[in-house]
C-alpha positions in Angstrom: 87.5 85.1 176.4 87.9 86.1 172.8 90.7 88.3 171.5 88.3 90.1 169.1 87.9 93.9 169.6 85.1 95.0 167.3 84.9 98.4 165.8 81.3 99.5 166.9 79.9 99.6 163.4 80.5 95.8 163.3 77.8 93.5 162.0 78.4 89.7 162.1 79.0 88.6 158.4 81.7 86.9 156.5 84.9 88.9 157.1 88.1 89.2 155.0 91.1 88.5 157.2 93.9 91.0 156.7 97.4 89.5 157.3 99.6 91.3 154.8 99.7 94.3 152.6 98.4 97.7 153.6 95.0 98.4 155.1 93.7 101.6 156.6 90.3 102.5 157.8 88.9 105.6 159.6 85.8 105.2 161.7 83.9 108.0 163.4 82.4 107.2 166.7 80.5 108.9 169.5 82.1 109.5 172.8 80.3 106.5 174.3 81.3 104.2 171.4 84.9 105.4 171.6 85.1 104.8 175.3 83.6 101.3 175.0 86.0 100.5 172.2 89.0 101.7 174.2 87.9 99.8 177.3 87.6 96.6 175.3 91.0 97.2 173.7 92.6 97.9 177.1 91.1 94.7 178.5 92.7 92.7 175.6 96.0 94.4 176.0 96.0 93.6 179.7 95.0 90.0 179.1 97.3 88.8 176.3 99.6 89.8 173.5 97.1 88.9 170.8 94.2 91.0 169.6 91.9 90.9 166.6 90.5 94.3 165.5 87.4 93.8 163.3 84.9 95.8 161.3 81.8 94.5 159.5 83.7 93.2 156.5 87.3 92.8 157.7 89.4 91.6 160.6 93.1 91.9 161.5 94.4 89.2 163.9 97.7 90.4 165.4 100.2 89.1 167.9 102.5 91.9 169.3 105.4 92.4 171.6 106.1 94.9 174.3 106.7 97.7 174.6 103.8 99.4 172.9 104.6 102.7 171.4 102.2 105.5 172.5 102.6 108.7 170.4 100.9 112.0 171.5 100.7 114.8 168.9 99.1 118.2 169.3 98.7 120.8 166.5 97.0 124.1 166.2 96.9 125.4 162.7 93.3 126.3 161.7 91.8 123.9 164.2 93.2 122.4 167.4 93.9 118.7 167.0 95.1 116.0 169.5 96.2 112.7 168.1 96.9 109.6 170.2 98.4 106.7 168.3 99.2 103.3 169.6 101.8 101.3 167.7 102.1 97.5 168.1 105.0 95.5 166.6 105.0 91.8 166.0 107.4 89.6 167.9 110.8 89.4 166.3 111.3 85.8 167.6 114.6 86.7 169.1 115.7 86.6 172.7 118.8 87.7 174.5 119.0 84.2 176.0 121.6 81.9 174.5 123.7 78.8 175.3 127.4 79.0 174.5 
């Protein structure tokens, strides 16, 4: 099984691999595309601690540690908006296990 989770607009081409710096992309999906993307992401989260999120021209391979932060935000100013954010952090390489 691959660790790749493709954003639905994905087309197989040469991709730029993002491993540092700042990268942000907004993608607008239908309900069906969003559900399929989230199912694939959920399968990857359940299977392993590595994922690769990819678009048509970019990919971000990432190894993360638990816990995963889930942030829920609701606002109603002019329009009602519900935001659900997942935050993955890379492993810190430390453990509470030691030999003394």
